[in-house]
C-alpha positions, 0 to 999 in steps of 0.5 A: 712657828719657825723651829729650824732655820733653812737656807730658804729662811735665811734668804727670806730674812735678807729680803725682809731686811732689804725691805726695812732698809729701803723703807718699804716693799715698793722701794725695795724692788730696785735693791732686790731686782725683783717685782713688788708682788714677788717681794710681798709674797716672800715677806708673807712667807716669812711671816707664815713661817714665824707665826706672826706679822712683822709690819703693817703695809698698805695705803698707810705705808710701810711700818714695822710693828714692835715684833718686827723691830725686835726681829730686825735687830735679832736678824742683823745680829744673826746674819753678822754672826753667820758672816763671821763664822763663814769668814773664819771657816774659810780662813782657818789657815790664816794666823789671824782671823776675826774682827777688829773694831777701832774707835776714834774721837775724830778730827785728829791732825793729819799726822795722827791720821797718817799714823793710824793709816800706817798701822793699818797698812802694816797690819794688812801685811800680816797673815790675816783675814780680819774684818776691820771697822772704824767708828767715831764717837765721843770720849765717854762713849768710847770708854763704855764701848771698850768696857763692853768689848764693842770695840777693841782699841780706842784713841781719844782723851779719857779723864778716868783710869779704869783698872782693866784698861791700859792707857798709852799717851800718844800726843798732846792736843791744844784747845783754844777758845774762839769767837765767830767773826760776828761776835761782839768780842771779835773786835777785841780778839787777842785781848779779851779779858776774863771778865768779858769772857765770863759775861758772854754766852758759851757753847760746851761739850756734852762730855767731861773735859780735863781739869785745867785753867780756864777749862772749867764750865762757864756760868753762861752755857747756852748751847751744847755740842757732842762733837767738834763740827757741831761746836764749830757751827755754834761758835761760827754763828757769832752767838757763842764762845767755845773751845776747839782744837787749835789745828781744827780751828786753823782753816777757819782762823785763816779765812777770818771766820774765827778769832782766838779770844787770847791764846795765852789766856784761854787755852788748855792741853789734853793728852790723847791716849791709846786705850785697850784692855790690859795685855793679859786680856788681849786677843791675838788680833788686838795685840797684833794691831797695837804692835803695828800702831806703836811701830807706826809712830816712826814715819817711814822716812825716819826709819 
């Protein structure tokens, strides 16, 4: 049984994870740059050190057993922690050292993406050695990740106001109801009545939407989507009506693939906010990035 972890053990663990990522010993040969027999021997050595098997391999293919699955997850966390330790130890002289994880809902306007890019540019000019990660998630998941401290900053729309989080409004996004070119209501685009819309099939989001006129869930929801691209595909099929951000739908409208039902009737606005822990709970890295993000609100040519 493994009681202490040596450099050799760490190398064997990395070999094991490479096998897992490749999907088998044979497939890992090119990734590791060694032969199949060597990889098999290294995997066997690791299992001997641990005192239990991690996987099944042979004619039936490669498959992790239950212990192998748990060990792979633990190994990834451990190696990531070691990488963080090494980065901080090497950069102890820097003012900001560590990790920063940013969560976005995605499909923002070009202007808003440019603003985030400017903030990152400003942040990278600091005396820092920070590993920056960006993830795209739905609003509900972003809020949960913030509360677990899996991410430090989120940009999106949030219905609830959690006491331990600060919400800074950034901009307003307009959502408009559309139909695909093949939908029966496409011929009446711009003049669709509430009764006609209510009688049609809709696609809807899997996460809560803001309270607003015409944003209530329709009676005939026959499909769901957890992101904009999925919703757009369902609407483009001509089988469902649905809401999309106006800027996101614009290229489809220009190409004739989507039609707005009636922008004056079927629309609502959502407030996109910057969310992070309250100032008193912020670490130095997050505080610095928030400062740069707020400063990036003004385009360079407007300074």
